[in-house]
Every structure is written in C-alpha cells, then in structure tokens.
N, C-alpha and C positions, 0 to 999 in steps of 0.2 A: 744189386740187379743190373750192372754195366756190362757187356760183354766185350771182347776185342774186333768181331766181326761186326761190318759196316751194314749187312744183309737182315732184315728185318725178317724174324720171323712169328710171322702170325696170320697163318694158313688157315684157318677159321674165318669162314665167312662174316658179316657183318649183323646177318641173322640170327645165325646162332649164337654169337656172343650176345646180343640182345635179349635174347627170348632167356639166356641161363641169368643174366644181371637182374632182369624185370621181374624173374620167378619171384615169389610168396618167400620171405624168409633170408632170400638171397644178398646178402650186400656185400661190398667190394673185398675185404678179406674172405668171407664164404665162400665167393666167388674161385678166388686162387687157390684156396686151399681145397675147393673141389677139384679142379683141373690138377692141381700137383698130385693128389690121391688117386684120382681116376685116368690121368694122361691126356685129357682131351675137353673141349669143350661140350662136345657132341655126347661121349662117356656120361658126363656130369649131370648134362640133360636128361640121357634115359637113367642115372643112378636116384637123380633125387627123391621121386616118389615112395621109395622103398626104405629111402634113407627117412624121411621124414614120418613113415609109416612106424619103422623101428625106435625112432625117437620119442615115440606114444603121441603124434599125432592121429584125431579120430577122424578129420575128413581130408579129403586127397586134397593134397598141396595145390595152390592155385598157381596154374603154368603162365605162360606169356605164348602165344602162338605163333605160328611162321606167317600168319594174317596179320597178326598185331603189329610184327615187328616190321613188316612190309609196308602196312599204312604209317607206322611211326616214322620212318626213312623218307615215305613220299611227303608225308607233311613237312619236315625239316625241309628237304631239298626248296618244297613248292614255296618256304618262306624265305629260299635263297641262305639256309644256313646247312652245315655237312655234318658225318658222325666221324669221330677220329677212334680209334681203337687204340688201346695200351698198345704200346712197342713198333705202331707207325710213325714213320719219319715227321710227320707234322703233331705229335703229341710232344705238349709241353716237356723238355727234357730233364728240368729239376723236379718233376711232379713222379717221376718214373723214379725217385731215390726213396721216397718215404713209404711210409709201413703199410698204407693201406693206400695207394693210389685209385682213381676212380678208373676202372675195364673198359669206359666209355665215355667221351665227353662231346655235346653238341655244339659248335661255335657258330655264329654270328660274324662275320669280318673276316679277318688275315691272321693265320697262324704265324706269320712270319713276324709278327710285334715280337713273339718273344725269342724269335729265334737265338738271339746272341746270349741267352741265359743269364742277362744283367736285370732281375729283376726287383723291384725295391716295391714291399706292402706298405701302406699307410691306410691306417683303419682306425675309429675314434666313436665317440659319443654321437649318435642320431641326435640328441639335444646339444649340440654344439655351441660355445659361446661365440661371439663374436670375432674374439682375439683369435680361439681356437681354428674356425675357419680361415680367418686370414693366413694363420700359420700354417696349415696344412696345405691352404693351397700355395702359398710361397714354396713352400719345402719341394710339393711335387715338379714344380716349374724348376726350381734351381736342380733338382736329380735328374730331370727330365734334360737339364742342358747339360748334363755329367753323363750322358747317354745311358739311363736307367729307363727302363719301363715301369710304369706305376701299374701294379696290381691293387686292385680295392671291391668294393661289395654292393656297391649302386646304392646305399641305404643314403637316408636323409644324412645331414650335419657335415661329420669330417669326411668321409665316402667321398659324397657328391663333390665338398672340396676338392679331395685330392685328384677326382677325375678330370675337372674341368681346370686346374691347372698344369695338368700332362697330356691334353688333347690334341695340343700341336706336336710332343715330341714322342708319344705312344701310351695309349693306357689300357688295360684290361679290365671288365668286370665281369667278376663272379657271381651268380645269382642263385638263388636257394628255389626257384620254380622253375617249370618247361622254358623252354627256349623264348617259347610266343605266349610267356606271360612275364612283363615287367613290371617290379615294383619297385618303391611307389610310385603311383599315377603320376604323380607331380616331376618324374625322373625321363617322363617318355621322350622328350625331344632331347634330354641329354646321352638318352638311352642310342637314339638313332642316329647322333653324332659318334658314338664309339663305334656302335657297328660299321661305320662307315672309314672313318678313321682309324680303328683299332682291332678290339674284338670285344665280344660277350661270352661266356663260355657257362654251361650248367653239366652236371651229370645226373641232372632229374629227367624224367619222361617228358615227352612233348603235352602239352597242357595242362601238367599237374601246378596247382596253388601252389604258394609259400606256405610253409607249416613249422609250427615249432623245431621239431626234428632236423629239417633241412638246412636251418641256418648252422649249428655247428660243424655240420657237414661239408656245408660252404665253406665254412671259415678255413677246414685242413685243404683245404685248394688253393686259398688265399697264400697261407703260410707255404705251404708246399710248393707253389710255382718261385716263390723267392727266396735268393739268396737272404735278406734281411725283413724285419718287419718292424714297421715304427707306430706307437700307440699314441696316440693325440686327444688328450682327453678321454676317460673313464671312469665313471662311477664303481663301486667295490662288486656290483653285481654285473657291470657291462660284459655283454656277448665278446667285445675286445679282447678282455681279457683270457676269453677260451682260445682267440685267435693268436695271444702271445705265447699262452701254453702249447698249444698245436708247434709252433715256433723253435721252442726248447726242446721239445719233444723231436722233432726234427733235425735236430741239430742245426738249426739256423740263428743269426744273432736275433736278439731283441733289443731294441731302442724305445725308451720313453720319454715324451715331454715332460718337463717339470710343469707344478702350476700351484697355484695359491692354496694352500691347505685348509682355507674356508671356503673354497669351492667343493660341493661334493663330488663335481667331473671331474677331478684330479686325484681323488682318494683313491685309485686303482695305478693313475700312471705315478704317480708320489708311490705307493707303497711297491709297484715293479722296481724303481730306481733305489728303494731300502733293500729290496730282493737280490741286486747284482745285475740288473738290466742297465744298458748303456744307456748314459745321459744324454738327451739331444736337443742341442739349440738351435743349431743350423746344418746343414749339406756337409759342412766340413767335420761335424762330428761322425757321421756316417762314414764318408769318406777314410777318416782317419782308422775308424776300428777295422773296418773292411779290409784295409790296408793293401789296396790293387788300384791300377789306375786305368787298365785295359780290362775289357770283356772276359767273363770269365770263360774258361778252354772247358768245355765235355768232350767227351766221347759218344758217337753217335751209338745209341743202342741197340740191342740186339735181346730182346729177352725170349726167352724160350719157353715161358710158363704155357703156353696153348697147348705144347707138345710134349710135355713130360714123360720119361719113362713107364715103363708099364709096370705100376703098384705091385708090389709079392701078394700072393694071396693068403687072406687072413683066416685062420682057423676060427668056424662059428662057437664051438666051446670055450676058445679063447677067448672070443672078442665079447663072450655072454660073461664070463667073468671078471673080464675086466671092466665090462660097462657098469657091473654092480659098484666093485672097488670106486668106480670114479663120482658116480652120482652118491657114495656114503660121504666123498670129500665135498663135494658142491657145496654152497647153501646159499643164502639170502646178501651173504657178504664177499664182498671180491676176493680171489685168491689166484695167485698166481700159477701158470701152467707149470713152470719147473718145479714147484711145492707138491703139486699133484702127481708128477713124473716119480720125485723121491720116494713119495709116501707110498703110492700104489706099485710102485716098481713095475711098471708095463710101460713098451717102446711109445716114443715120440708118434710113430705110424699107428697105431692102436688107438690112445688118445686123441688124436685128429678125426682121426673118424669117428669115435663115439661123440664128440663134441658139436660134428657136422650132423648127427643124426638129432641131439638136440636141438640145434638150431634152426633147423631147418622143420622141427616139429614145433619152434616158438618158444619153446622152453629156456632158452640160455641166449645170453648176451654177450658180449666182447667190452670189456671196458678200457680205459687207457692205462699204462703202464705194462700190457701184455696179461690182464688177468680176466678172469670170466667169472660169471656170476648167474646165477639162476633165477626168470624173472617169475614175478608174484602171478597165478595163476588164478 
C-alpha cells in the first residue's frame, strides 16, 4: 500500500466515507473491495443496494444517511475528538500496511504520539497476577525510556499496567466502543489522562457500546499499529492470543513472557513460546530481537484506493454463470479464494463482485487466512 508520492490522494469527503463504512454489512475489507470494484466511494454508495438485492437480501440494505454522518462528526468534535480517514497524514503509518485497515478512526488526544512509528503493543490477562501486573508496568516504563510508544487496549489487568507504565513517555489506548463510551468504568481516570497525554482511538461509531464482535476487531488495530506485540499472561482462551495471531498474520514480531506451568494465566504465553514466539524477560530481549536502535523510518503513504481506475464492464450472462459456479463451491467450512478461482476458472474481478453481493446480503463472511465461509441463515 505504500506509494512514492508524498501527496495524499483521499479526495472523497469524510461524510461519504462514513456513509459507506457505516452501511449495513460493510466492514473494512468490503469497503476497500467496493472502492476497488466501483472506482470511488460515491459509486460504491450507489451500487450497494442493487448488489445486496442480487446477493439475495430480501429487505433493503440499511444505509447511513448524510444527516447521520454529519451528526456523528458533530458529536465527535463536541467531545474534543476528530476523525481521520485512511490515507490522511495523521493516520498511523504502520496501520496502513495491514490487510484490513479501518477506513476511518476516531481519536481523542494527539496523533503525534505515534508519528515516529516506534510502537510496542503490550497486552495480557484481565485477571492479572500481582507479578504479571508489576512486570507489564516495568516493561512499559523501560520501553518508553527506549523511545517506544506503548499500544494497549485499556482493559483491566495487564493493559492497565502497560498504560500506567507509559503515561509519561507515550501511550495509545485502542478501544472496542464508541469514543464516548470508555470501558471498563474503573479506568475512567486513566482514560482521561491518556487522552491528555497520549491518545485514545477507535473505529467504532459514536455511542456504540462494546460487544463481543468488536474486541477481536480492536485487537487487530493494536497489533497493526505496532512493530511487535508482547503477551504478558494469557490463558488458553485469552483474547490476547487473538492479538498475537493478528500480529503474526501482519508480519510483526510476537514476544511472550514465560510463567509458572501451575498458573492457568501462563498456559497461553508458555504455549506461544513453544510455538516459536520470542521469549521476553526484559526490554533487552525486545531490543535484541528487533535489531535496531533508532526509530523505524517509513515513507509517507499516498494510497489511491479512493479513486481507482474505472472497473471493466461485466457481461450479465457471464456474471450469472459465474455466480452459480461460485455458490456451488461455497459452504459452511472456510475455503480459500485461490481455490475458488482455480476450480471455477473465472477472473478475480468476477469473483470479487460475486463475493461483494453475498457479503452485502449478509450471507457470507471473511475469515482469517484469506478464506470465506457462508453464514448460517
């Protein structure tokens, strides 16, 4: 996604970008696939009702009106925040490089906190031990002294320790709710300090309460903003392991802090080390494995996703035939896109259009590893 030009090509208005990403059944991947397919955000907005109908949606797709978008922008600004589109100068540079970057993020605080692109994620158990909490706080403090900005999720336990340890040197809290709803409530004072001294960010709409689906989405942003992710205590079912998986998929380093085999909170971290994660006992382990002593230099991005070339015209009879072939290959177990292309012998543009129809109809979802699966109706 990196471009040589320093000029940002994001000509679409914030209102139109919000209208598209907030539309029913439109997530980050769908957003960018639509723009690629139809050449602009405005064209995509015009196309989605018909796409959803052709994909089998029986009721009109729920859109996000211009009035809705204007109201959200006004609410964010009244709170003292701002919204940053993908491709704008203040958008986190490391986040640009992931597979599914959020088209819009909302922030409280200053984006300058992540400008040097030397970010370290520290996450772990909500039910942290006293030793785990102390270690996470010290690691965050030591990393801050080495000019790292600490990224975490404002959750209880390890996240709280990481933010507390890096308040003086720079910390970013990525939350799973609207920017005006801070969770958990006991971190209200901490969140106010982070907003003043660092930044709080989210991709969720203003006023949205946190729910189970939004936490994995938040986790991909935590790892996506960071050069490396450190896991400090995690059970085998911990959400922190999801963050570790995202980091690996994003090509980032993963570190795990070893712990007692008798403590269930260490089963996940010890398991990561067995699977090849870097062992972390201090900031020195991170510095040695990342093998640099100066901030990572990244070129300013200039994404052209908002105005792609005009899509090629697709013959309707060809599309209908391809749609039948693709539906035959899809099922309730994930299947790779490459495999569908090979078996159906169709073009990638045709497959992309058909998948967009099914996604917008709420019949298909994308899963990790570049795979898709039908949703149970």
